[in-house]
N, C-alpha and C positions, 0 to 999 in steps of 0.2 A: 538546461532545464526541462524536463519533459511535462506536456500537459497530465493533469491529474486524470488517471484512469480508475474507475471503481470495480474493476472485474476482479482482480485478486484481495483487493480489500474485502469486498462483499463475500467472496468464497471464504474467505478465512474467518470473518467475523460471524456469518451465518451458519458455517460449518461447526466452528467450535461450539456455537449455542446449541446446534443438533447433537454434537457429541456430548455435551454438558447436561443434556435432557430438558432444556429450556424451550425448544421448537421441535417441530417435527421434520423430517427429511424434506416433504414437499413444500413446506414452508421456506426451509432455508434454499432449496434449489430455486424456488420462484423468486426470490430475492436476487439471487445471483443473475438469473435470467432478465430480470427486470433491468438490471445494470449493463448487461452486454448482449441481451438477445438469446436465442436458443442456444444451449451450450452442449458440448461433447468433449469428452477427454479419450483422445485416440479417435476409435470409431464407435464409441459407446456413450449413449445418452449420459449426462451429468447425474441424475437422479441414480441410475443403475450403476454407475462407476463408483459412486461414494457408498453405496450400500455393499457392494463387493469390496471395497477397501476395509469397511468396518468389519465384514465378516474374516477379513486378513489381519485384522489386528490394529486398524487406525486408531490411534490414540490423541492427535491433535493435529491442527494445521498451523504452519508458521507463515507468516508473511516476509517476503523480501523486497526491497524497493531500491535496488542498486542503480548507482550511476558511473560513468566511465571513472575508473580511478578509486572507487568506494563502493566495493561490492558488498553493500548492507544486508545481512542475512543470509549471504551464501557461503558455502564450504566446499564447492567442487561437486564433480570434476569439472574440467576446464569447459567441455562442451555445454554442461548445463549452465555454468557461469556465463558464458558468451550469449547463449540465447536469452538468459534471463536480463543481462545488462542491454541488449539490443531491445527487448520489450518493455524495460524500465519496471519490471514487476515479475514476481513469481511467488506462487504458493508451493509450500513443502508438506507433504504429508508424512506424518511421523507413524510409523508402523511398529510392531513390537521388534521386528527382525531387519528392517530396512528402512530407508527413506526414499520418496519419490518427490521429484520436482515438476510441478505443472507450470507451463509457461503459456500465455494465452496468444492467440493469433487470429485476426479477422477471419471468419468462415462465412464466404459468400458463395452461392450456388445459384446460378440463373440471375434473374433481374429482381427477384422478391426477397430471397432468403438472406437475411444478414444476421449472422449469429457470431459465436467465438468457439474456437477449437483450442483446447488445451493439449500442446504436445507433452508428452510424459518422457521424463528423462530419469536417470539414477541420480540420486542426491547424497552428499556427503552427511557428517554427523550433523546434529543441531548446533548452532553457534551458542556458545555460553558467554560470549563478551558484549552481548547485546543490552542497551541501557534499560533499567528498571523503568516503570511509568514516572515515579518520583525524578529521577536522573533526566528523562527526556523531558519533561514539563520544565525543569529548572533550566535547561540548555536552550528549550525553545524560547522561554522569556528572555534570556540574556541575548540570543541572535536576533529575536525581535526588536530589542532596544537598540542594538548597534546597526541594523539594517534601516530602522525609521532615520536615525541621526544621519546614514549615509545618503539615503533618498531625500531628505530636508536641505542636504547643501548640494544637491545636483538636480536642480530644477530641469525638467524637460518642457517640451511644448505644453500649453495648457489643455487639460482634461477636466472633464466632468468627473463628479465623486463616482466611484465604480460601484455598480450594483453587483454584490457577491451572492444575491440570492439569502433566503433565509433556511435553507436545508443544505445538507452536505456533511459528509464524516459521520452520519449517524451509524452505531453500532448497533448488534442485535440484542435481545433480552439475556439478561444474565450477566452483563459486564458492569463493573463498577461504575459510579457516577463521575469519578475522577477520570477514568477511559474516555468516557462520552464527551467529557468537556474537553479533554486534551485532543482526542480525534477530530472533533468539530472545529476547534482553534486551528489545528494544523491544516486541516483541509480549506479553511478559508485563507489561511496564508498561502497556500500553494495558489491560490488565485491571484492573490497580490502580486506573487513572483511571475506568474503569466503576464499579467498587466504589465510588470515593470519591464519586461522584456520587449513590449511593445510601444514604450514611451518616446523612442526617437531621439535618444540623447547623443550628444558627441563623443568622441572617443575619450576625451577627457573626463567627461562626467561618468563614462562608463568604467573607467579605470578606479575613479573615486568609490564608486559604489560596489564594484565588483566583488571585492573580498567578503564583503559584509553579505551582499547577496548570496553568495556561494555557501557561507557558514548558515545562513537561513535555510536554504535549500536542504543543507545536511540535517540541521534540526528538525526540519518539517518532516524529513522522511523517517528519522530516528523516532520522532514522537508517534508518528503513525504507526511503526512496527512496535513500538512499545504498547501503545494503545490496544492494538490488535491481539496482542499476547496476553492482556492483563486478566481475562477470563481465568487463566488458570494460574497467574501469579502467585496468590495465597498459597497455593499447593506447593510451589517451588521453595517457598520462603523457609529457612531453618527453623 
């Protein structure tokens, strides 16, 4: 299970809010760079790159949160899928005539510059088998109950109650309240998954909890993807 990284979720949330007219481009780019530092796509600053994409027919941004064996949100080609799985995340720019995949990597130049560089890939068609927000919320609730039972029966070394913070998982203006709620819960559960990896359990305890935690990890990623797509979900409904 990978540590939560906010760069692509921030790009998708704030980029979609910009495309839907709820925020300006500068505000959207500021939030992405607050999450990952100064950002470029290829060699182009993020603001200019997004403006160029919109002029070329950018309609929406989609989130991919894949893991090995679970290419959530990806539809090829293999080179893009492999890069996205290695990064644990990607954003997909949906244009009128093609899709582009954006995969983040650290961008460090010298001793003081610490930003993010999005590699640009050709991407396949939009996946239509991703969960709706309601489906993802139900899956998350079921997986959370199963994981709670598994962790309760596999006690590790004593630890204090984790401080998960008061913020995290916030979406941009224009998203429905349910999407904000699901994204915040999924982000906090991602923190629980990271802490579970650090509990120092025995091999037997790990085996007992492993299946439930893998399902929770999958449900967390699916919930985050669904929440970040929810700004356009009413427009896709029949």
